[in-house]
C-alpha positions as CSV (number, residue, x, y, z in Angstrom):
1,G,12.3,1.0,-15.6
2,S,16.0,1.1,-16.3
3,H,15.4,2.2,-20.0
4,K,16.8,5.8,-20.4
5,G,14.1,8.5,-20.3
6,L,11.2,6.1,-20.2
7,L,10.1,7.0,-16.6
8,E,10.5,10.8,-17.2
9,T,8.4,10.5,-20.5
10,L,5.6,8.6,-18.8
11,S,5.5,11.1,-15.9
12,D,5.3,14.0,-18.4
13,V,2.6,12.4,-20.4
14,S,0.6,11.4,-17.2
15,S,0.7,14.9,-15.9
16,K,0.7,17.2,-19.1
17,D,-1.0,15.4,-22.0
18,T,-4.3,17.1,-22.9
19,N,-6.0,13.7,-23.8
20,S,-7.3,12.1,-20.6
21,D,-7.2,8.6,-22.1
22,V,-3.5,9.0,-22.9
23,Q,-2.9,10.3,-19.4
24,E,-4.6,7.2,-17.9
25,R,-2.6,4.8,-20.0
26,A,0.7,6.5,-19.0
27,V,-0.3,6.3,-15.3
28,L,-1.2,2.6,-15.9
29,A,2.2,2.0,-17.5
30,L,3.9,3.7,-14.5
31,T,2.1,1.6,-12.0
32,K,2.9,-1.6,-13.8
33,I,6.6,-0.7,-14.1
34,A,6.6,0.2,-10.3
35,T,5.7,-3.3,-9.3
36,S,8.9,-4.6,-10.7
37,V,11.3,-1.9,-9.5
38,T,13.0,-2.6,-6.1
39,V,15.1,-0.2,-3.9
40,E,18.4,-2.1,-4.9
41,M,17.8,-1.0,-8.5
42,G,19.5,2.1,-9.8
43,C,16.3,3.4,-11.3
44,F,14.4,3.4,-7.9
45,G,15.1,7.2,-7.4
46,A,13.9,7.9,-11.0
47,L,10.7,5.9,-10.4
48,L,10.0,8.0,-7.2
49,D,10.6,11.2,-9.3
50,A,8.2,10.0,-11.9
51,L,5.5,8.9,-9.4
52,L,5.7,12.2,-7.6
53,I,5.3,14.3,-10.7
54,A,2.3,12.2,-11.9
55,M,0.8,12.2,-8.4
56,S,1.2,16.0,-7.9
57,K,-0.9,16.6,-11.0
58,K,-3.8,14.6,-10.0
59,A,-2.9,11.3,-11.4
60,S,-5.4,9.2,-9.5
61,G,-4.0,5.8,-8.4
62,I,-0.3,6.8,-8.1
63,S,-0.7,7.3,-4.3
64,A,-1.7,3.6,-4.0
65,V,1.6,2.6,-5.6
66,L,3.5,4.6,-3.2
67,R,1.5,3.2,-0.3
68,V,2.5,-0.4,-1.4
69,K,6.1,0.8,-1.7
70,A,6.1,2.2,1.8
71,R,4.8,-1.0,3.3
72,V,8.1,-2.6,2.4
73,M,10.5,-2.0,5.3
74,E,13.6,-1.8,3.0
75,N,12.0,1.1,1.0
76,R,11.2,3.4,3.9
77,N,14.4,5.1,4.6
78,R,15.2,5.8,0.9
79,M,11.6,7.1,0.4
80,A,11.6,9.4,3.4
81,H,14.9,11.0,2.3
82,H,13.9,11.3,-1.4
83,P,13.7,15.0,-2.4
84,N,10.1,16.4,-2.5
85,L,8.5,13.1,-1.5
86,L,7.4,14.2,2.0
87,G,6.3,17.6,0.9
88,T,4.3,16.1,-2.0
89,L,2.6,13.6,0.3
90,S,1.9,16.3,2.9
91,E,0.4,18.6,0.2
92,I,-1.9,15.8,-1.0
93,S,-2.9,14.9,2.6
94,I,-4.0,18.4,3.3
95,N,-5.5,18.7,-0.2
96,Q,-6.0,22.4,0.0
97,S,-6.4,22.8,-3.8
98,G,-9.1,20.1,-3.9
99,R,-7.4,18.5,-6.9
100,H,-7.1,15.1,-5.2
101,S,-9.7,12.5,-4.2
102,A,-10.4,11.4,-0.6
103,K,-8.8,8.0,-1.6
104,D,-5.6,9.7,-2.8
105,R,-5.6,11.8,0.4
106,D,-6.0,8.7,2.6
107,N,-3.2,6.8,0.8
108,A,-0.8,9.7,1.1
109,I,-1.5,9.8,4.9
110,R,-1.1,6.0,5.1
111,V,2.3,6.4,3.3
112,L,3.5,9.0,5.8
113,M,2.3,6.5,8.6
114,H,4.3,3.7,7.1
115,L,7.4,5.8,6.7
116,T,7.3,6.7,10.5
117,N,7.5,3.0,11.3
118,D,11.3,3.2,10.6
119,N,12.9,4.8,13.5
120,T,15.7,6.2,11.2
121,N,13.1,8.4,9.5
122,R,11.7,10.0,12.7
123,K,14.0,13.0,13.0
124,T,13.8,13.6,9.3
125,M,10.0,13.5,9.3
126,C,9.6,15.9,12.3
127,R,9.3,19.0,10.1
128,T,6.6,21.6,9.8
129,V,5.1,20.4,6.5
130,V,4.7,16.9,7.7
131,L,3.3,17.9,11.1
132,N,0.9,20.3,9.4
133,A,-0.5,17.4,7.3
134,L,-0.7,15.0,10.2
135,V,-2.4,17.5,12.6
136,K,-5.0,18.4,9.8
137,A,-5.7,14.7,9.1
138,A,-5.9,13.8,12.8
139,A,-8.5,16.5,13.2
140,L,-10.8,15.0,10.5
141,T,-14.3,14.2,11.7
142,G,-16.9,11.7,10.7
143,S,-16.8,7.8,10.3
144,A,-15.9,8.2,6.6
145,N,-12.6,9.7,7.7
146,S,-11.8,7.5,10.7
147,D,-9.1,5.5,8.9
148,A,-7.2,8.6,7.8
149,R,-7.6,10.2,11.3
150,D,-6.3,7.1,13.0
151,S,-3.4,6.7,10.6
152,A,-2.4,10.3,11.3
153,V,-2.6,9.8,15.1
154,I,-0.4,6.6,14.8
155,A,2.1,8.5,12.8
156,I,2.3,11.3,15.3
157,E,2.6,8.7,18.1
158,R,5.6,7.2,16.3
159,L,7.3,10.5,15.8
160,A,7.0,11.2,19.4
161,T,9.0,8.0,20.3
162,E,12.1,10.0,19.2
163,Q,12.6,12.1,22.3
164,S,14.3,14.9,20.6
165,N,11.1,15.4,18.5
166,R,8.8,16.0,21.5
167,A,9.6,19.7,22.2
168,I,9.1,20.6,18.6
169,M,5.9,18.7,18.4
170,A,4.5,20.1,21.6
171,R,4.9,23.6,20.2
172,H,3.4,22.8,16.9
173,D,0.1,24.5,16.3
174,G,-2.9,22.3,17.0
175,L,-1.0,19.1,17.7
176,L,-1.8,18.9,21.5
177,V,-5.5,19.5,20.7
178,V,-5.7,16.6,18.2
179,I,-3.9,14.3,20.6
180,A,-6.3,15.3,23.4
181,L,-9.2,14.5,21.1
182,A,-7.6,11.1,20.3
183,T,-7.2,10.4,24.0
184,E,-10.9,11.0,24.6
185,R,-11.7,8.6,21.6
186,E,-9.4,5.9,23.1
187,A,-11.0,6.3,26.5
188,K,-14.4,5.8,24.9
189,R,-13.3,2.7,23.1
190,E,-11.8,1.2,26.2
191,R,-15.0,1.9,28.1
192,M,-16.8,0.1,25.4
193,G,-14.4,-2.8,25.3
194,E,-13.2,-2.1,21.8
195,K,-9.6,-3.2,20.7
196,A,-7.3,-0.7,19.1
197,K,-7.2,-0.8,15.3
198,N,-4.5,-2.3,13.3
199,G,-3.0,-4.0,16.4
200,E,-2.0,-0.7,17.7
201,Q,-2.1,-0.1,21.5
202,H,-4.0,2.7,23.1
203,L,-1.1,5.2,23.2
204,A,-2.7,8.7,22.9
205,K,-2.9,9.3,26.7
206,Q,0.8,8.5,27.2
207,L,1.8,10.6,24.1
208,L,-0.2,13.5,25.5
209,M,1.5,13.3,28.9
210,S,5.0,13.1,27.3
211,L,4.3,16.1,25.1
212,L,3.0,18.1,28.0
213,I,6.1,17.8,29.9
214,A,8.4,18.1,26.9
C-alpha cells in the first residue's frame, strides 16, 4: 500500500481498463491491500482515494471493503472527513444512474450508518447530499430492502442526537415523512412483541417528536 503509485495505478485499471477480467483482478488486488492498511499508516488516505475511484466506476465489491473499514471505530472520523467519500457513498446509495448493484447500495448505506456512530462526525454529515441519500433509503419498500431502510433510519436517528442538526433535518424534504413511517413500523413491531434489530432501541417516535419541535 505504501509503494509509490501502486494504489493509483490499481484504481485506474479497475475503473478504466477495457478488459473486464483485468478490471476484476485490479479490484481484487485493491481489496487484499486494503485489509492490511490501517488508519495510522501514511497511505490510508491514498487507499480511500483508490477505493472511491474504483467504486464510483461500478467496481463491485469495493463497497464491502469500505463497510469493513467503517466498522472500525478508529477509522470513522478520518473517513467521514475524507474528500468526496460522503458524496460518493451518497451517490451510490441513491443509485440514480443504475450502475451499481443493490448489494453495493446496501453497503454504501451501511457505511454511512457506521460513520454516524462517531459523534464527532454528526455535524459534518448533516449535509444535503447525505440527507438526500438517507431519506431515499429510508423510503424504500419491500422486505428485500428492509435492512437498507432500517440502516438509513438508524443513521438519521444518530444524526439527530446532535441538537444543532435538528432544525436542518426537520426542514429537509421528505425526512419527517420517512420518520413518521418508521414510527408506524416500530409501533407495529412493538404490538407484535418484536425486538428492535441490531440491538437498537425503538427511537423513531422520540426522533419525530424532537424534529417537530426543532
